[in-house]
C-alpha positions in Angstrom: 19.2 54.4 3.6 19.2 50.7 3.0 16.8 48.9 0.8 15.3 45.6 1.7 17.4 43.9 -1.0 20.6 45.0 0.7 19.5 43.4 4.1 22.2 40.8 3.3 24.8 43.4 4.1 23.8 42.7 7.7 25.2 39.4 8.8 22.5 38.2 11.2 25.1 36.7 13.5 26.7 40.1 13.9 23.6 41.8 15.1 23.7 42.3 18.8 20.3 43.9 19.2 17.5 45.6 17.2 15.6 48.7 18.3 12.7 50.5 16.8 12.5 54.2 17.6 8.9 55.3 17.4 9.7 59.0 17.5 12.0 58.7 14.5 10.1 55.9 12.8 13.5 54.2 12.3 14.9 50.8 13.1 18.4 50.6 14.5 20.4 47.4 14.0 23.3 47.3 16.3 26.2 45.3 15.1 29.2 43.6 16.9 31.8 46.3 17.5 29.3 49.0 18.3 28.4 50.1 14.8 24.8 50.4 13.8 22.7 50.7 10.7 19.5 52.7 10.7 16.6 51.8 8.4 13.7 54.1 7.9 10.2 52.8 7.2 8.6 50.3 9.5 7.8 47.7 6.8 11.4 47.5 5.5 12.8 47.1 8.9 10.2 44.5 9.7 11.1 42.4 6.7 14.8 42.5 7.7 14.0 41.6 11.3 12.0 38.6 10.0 14.8 37.5 7.8 17.4 37.8 10.6 15.3 35.8 12.9 14.8 33.0 10.4 18.6 32.9 9.6 19.6 32.9 13.3 17.2 30.2 14.3 
């Protein structure tokens, strides 16, 4: 489980794609090299997605 504060562990430029699994209520952040990080809780994942989008733009 990752907290919002540790979103910086994810280098936005290393994220290949982001998926939200409704059935598991979990975000999956897929990273370069095929690894992924899962983040439970919609709001936490949403905050991280927003930060990634801002950083990449």
